[in-house]
N, C-alpha and C positions, 0 to 999 in steps of 0.2 A: 179395193182391187180384189178380184177373185183369185183364188189360188191356182197354181199351174194345172193340176187336175185333182178333183176331189175323190174320184172313183176310177177304178181300172177293172175291165171285164176279165173274167177268167180266161177268155180266149187268148189274151196277151200274157196274162200272169202264169198260165200253165208252162209256157216255155221258159220263163224266168225261174220257176221252181225246179223244173227238170234240169236246167243247166247248173243250178247250185247243187242239187243233189248228186249230179254226176261228177262234181269236183270236190268230193269229200277230202281228197288229199291236200287241198289248198288251205286247210285249217281256217275256215271262214267264221266259225262259231263266235269268236270274240267280236265280230263286227255286227252281229244281229241284235236288234232290239227285241223286247218281249212281243211286240206286235208282229215283227218279222217271223219269230219262232212259231207263233200261232198259225200263220199262213203256211209255213214250211211243214208243220205237223199235220195239217188237214189235207183232205183230197180237194184239189182245186177243180171247180166245175166250170166248163166253158160259159154257161149261161148266167153265172152268178156275178154280181158286182162286189168288189172288194174295196176296202179303203185305199185311197190313192197314196197316203203317207207311207205305209210299209211297202206298197208296190213300187213307189219311186225309190225308196231306200234300198230295196233289194236290187233294183236295176243299177243303182249307184255302186253297190258292193261289187256286182259283177264287173262293171266298167273299171273300177279301180283295182280289184284284186285278181280278176281272171284275165280281163282284156289289157291290164296294165296301162289304162287311160288312152288306149289307141283307138281313135274314132273309126278307122277302117275295120277293126275287129268288131266294133259295135254294129257297123253297117252289114258286115257279113253274117253276124249273128241274127240281125233282123231278117235278112234274106233267107237264111236257113229256117228261121221260125215260120216265115210265110210258106216256104216250100213244104214243110211238114204239117203245119196246122190247117192251112186254108183248104187243102183237098179233103180234109176230114170234116171241118166245121162249116165250110162254105163251098160245097161241091159245085154249085152252079157257076162259080167263077171259072172253073176249069172247062166249062162248056161254052163260054162266051168268047168273042174276039177281044183283043187287048183293049181297044178303046172302050168297049162296053164294060169290061171288067173294072177298068180304072174309074169310069163314071160311077159305077156301082159302089166302088170303094169310097169315093167321095161322099156318097149318100149314107153309107153305113158306118163310116169312121166314128161318128158320135156314139155308136153302140160298142166301141172298143174302150174309149177313154172319155170321161166327162171333162172336156177341156175346150174352151172357146179359142184357144191359142194356136191350134193346129188347123190349117186350112189346105185343102187339096183342090187344085184347079185343073180341069181337063176340058179345054175348049175345042181342040181339033185333034184328029188322029195323028199319032206320032210324037206328041208333046205332052208333058205333064209338069206341073209345078206344085210343090208343096211348101207352105210357109209355116214356120214355127215361130210365132211372135213372142217377144219378151213381155210377160204380163206386167212388168214395171216394178214388182216388189221383190224380185229375186233374179239371179242370173239365169240365162237360158240353160235349160237342162240338156246339155250336149249329148249324153248317151241316148236319150230318147229321140232326139232329132235324127241322129245317125241310124238308130235302130229303125225308125219309120222310113228313112230313105231306103234301107235294105228291104223292108216289107214291100215297098213299091216295086223294087226291082224283082222281088220274088213273084209278085202278082203279074208282072210283065211276062216273066218266064212261064208261070203256070198257065197263062192264057195264050200260049204259043207265040209270044212275042220275043223279041231280042233287044235288050238294051244296047244302044249304040254308043251313047255318050251320056255322061251324068256329071254333075258337079254339085257339091254341097258347099255353100259359101255363107259367111256371116256378113250381113249388109243391113242397111236401113230400109224399112218398108213402111210406108205411110207414117214416117216419123218415129217408128219404133225399131229397136234392135230385133233382128230376126236371123234365123238360120233358114236358108232357102235351098231347096232341092230342085234342080232343073234336070229333066230327063228327056232324051230323044230315043225313040224306039221304032222298030219296024216289025212286021210279021216275020216269023222265023221261016 
């Protein structure tokens, strides 16, 4: 069975590093591995791939120590990351309508995280679904699932849409455990 994700792009990792560095008062140092420290000490570049193991661990540290295991905080963090990173790294998203932005996100998502377990479905305007499947060898990584839900909401906002409803549920999809994000949006 393949691991959850083997690599994470600097586009996502830069927000993780910035959040950790802005929370120096939280005394997080004891929670870092040597691989974590290496990432925290270097300059994270949007276009560079980094190991998924410390990337995942740093996200987990944020979820546990900063967000206090609150999934809503993880979702809002994802939304904020999208609102601050996407206009810089993917300016064309800000120039498309919401449906086209979300379809493009579906196509470029593999350039953020090397994971076969996260799928984005955009079949008609006004609806989006993202599925984060359990790879079978470890529990679903809840912080990442909620963070990606927030990224989707940020993309809707960036592309002049308005999220009307959303839900993030744990359910069975094709016989596998999954976290599923359902969103309904409209043009703002």
